C-alpha positions, 0 to 999 in steps of 0.5 A, spaced: 459 545 857 462 550 861 460 556 858 466 561 857 466 568 859 470 573 856 470 581 859 471 586 852 476 590 852 475 597 856 477 603 851 476 599 843 472 593 845 466 596 849 466 603 849 459 604 853 459 611 857 456 608 861 460 603 867 455 598 866 457 598 859 465 598 861 463 592 865 459 587 861 461 580 858 460 576 853 459 568 853 460 564 847 455 565 843 455 572 844 450 574 849 451 579 854 453 577 861 455 581 867 459 578 873 456 579 881 462 581 883 463 586 878 456 589 880 457 589 887 463 595 886 458 599 881 452 598 886 457 600 892 457 594 896 463 594 900 462 586 902 460 580 898 455 578 904 451 583 903 451 583 897 449 576 896 442 578 900 441 583 895 442 576 890 438 572 893 432 576 894 433 577 886 433 570 886 427 569 890 423 575 886 425 572 879 422 564 883 416 568 885 414 570 877 415 563 875 421 563 872 427 559 874 433 564 877 438 558 874 437 561 868 439 568 869 444 566 875 450 561 872 455 560 877 462 562 876 468 563 879 472 570 879 480 571 880 480 578 884 487 581 888 488 578 895 491 571 899 497 569 900 500 569 892 497 576 891 490 573 887 485 569 889 479 565 886 472 566 889 465 564 887 462 568 882 455 569 878 454 570 870 447 574 870 444 575 865 440 582 863 434 579 866 438 577 871 442 583 873 437 588 872 432 584 878 439 584 882 438 593 881 431 593 883 433 588 890 438 593 891 438 598 897 434 604 893 438 609 898 445 608 895 445 613 888 448 607 885 443 602 886 439 608 883 444 608 877 443 601 876 436 601 875 435 606 870 441 602 866 438 596 866 431 599 865 434 602 859 436 595 856 430 591 857 426 596 853 432 597 848 431 589 848 423 589 847 424 595 841 430 590 838 425 584 838 418 586 836 417 586 829 420 593 826 413 597 822 413 597 814 414 604 814 412 605 807 405 605 809 401 611 813 401 606 819 407 603 819 410 611 820 404 612 826 407 605 829 414 607 828 412 614 832 408 611 838 414 606 839 418 611 840 414 616 844 413 610 849 420 609 850 421 616 850 415 617 856 418 612 860 425 615 860 422 620 862 418 616 867 424 613 870 428 620 871 422 622 875 422 617 879 429 617 881 429 624 882 424 625 887 428 619 891 435 622 890 435 626 896 433 622 901 438 616 897 443 621 900 440 623 906 443 620 912 450 617 908 455 621 912 453 618 918 453 611 916 459 606 916 460 601 910 455 596 911 450 602 910 448 602 918 449 608 923 451 606 930 448 610 936 453 615 937 452 617 929 445 616 929 445 622 936 449 626 931 444 626 925 438 628 930 441 633 933 436 638 931 430 634 934 433 632 940 436 637 942 444 635 942 443 629 947 449 624 947 450 617 947 447 614 953 440 620 954 439 618 946 439 611 948 435 612 954 429 616 950 429 610 945 426 606 951 421 611 953 414 609 952 413 614 946 419 611 942 419 604 944 426 602 940 430 600 945 428 595 950 428 595 958 431 589 960 436 588 954 438 595 954 443 594 948 437 591 943 431 593 939 424 590 939 423 584 935 418 589 930 424 593 929 428 588 926 423 586 921 420 592 919 427 594 917 429 599 921 435 597 925 439 591 925 444 587 930 451 585 930 457 583 934 462 587 935 468 587 939 468 592 946 474 591 951 477 584 948 470 581 948 464 580 943 458 584 945 451 584 941 450 592 938 444 595 935 444 599 929 440 604 926 438 603 918 437 609 914 430 607 914 430 606 921 432 613 922 427 615 917 422 613 922 425 616 928 426 622 925 418 622 923 417 619 931 421 625 935 418 631 930 411 628 931 412 628 938 415 635 939 409 638 935 405 634 940 408 637 946 409 644 942 
C-alpha cells in the first residue's frame, strides 16, 4: 500500500517559526516526513542533480551504520511548475526525520542554509529522544534531579551546536561572491578572489601560476585540467562548457580548493619574504 503524504498548511496547521517546520509533511499515520525537493530549495541547491549527490552520500552513511536507507528514503513524486502544460511530475523522496538529518549532515558545510538544516534536525532529534525517554518521577528528589539533568544535557548540546556553527559561519560564506549557481569558482573569479595574494594577476598569468612547480595544480600537457589528486581531494571539478560553439572541458575551483590555494600562495609569499 502506498503512503499518502499531505503538506500541512503553512499558517494554521503548521505554525512553526522555522522554514523546515513549514515544509514538514505528515504521512497516513501522522509521522513527520520531509520532501527531498523541498529540502533542496531550503538548503540552497539550484540543481536537483547536485542535490541527488547529497542524497546518495546520506544513504551511504545510513547503510554503513547497519540500517536500511529504504526505511528512511521512500520514493515519491512531486508536481512542480514547468513543462508543456505549466506543471510536471518529477521524482522525489519522502524522508523520515532521521533521513533528513543525514541529508543535512551530507550537505555542503560552506552553505549557511545547510548549517541551518543541521541545527534544525539536530534539535528535532534531541526533542524526539526526550519524548521517547521515560518521564522522571518528579514526586521524588531523585526524579527532580533526573529531570534537571535532562534539561542541562539538552541545553549543553544546543550551546555546543551553536558554537560550532558560529566558528564555521565566517568560512561558510567566504567565497560566496565568486561562486556560480553550482557553488563552483571559475578561473576568472578565482583570480579576482585572490588579488591580494597574487598582486592582481589576470586569467592567463593566474593559470600559468597554477602550473608552476610550487603550486602544481594545473597539468603541463593538458593545460586546462587539474591533476587528479586535486579532484579526489575535492579541490576542483571539471565540467563541459560551451565556448565558440563547441563543448570544452573547463576546470573550476571548489571553496575548499580556493582555501587550499590561498594557504599555498600565502605560505609561498612568506617564504620569499
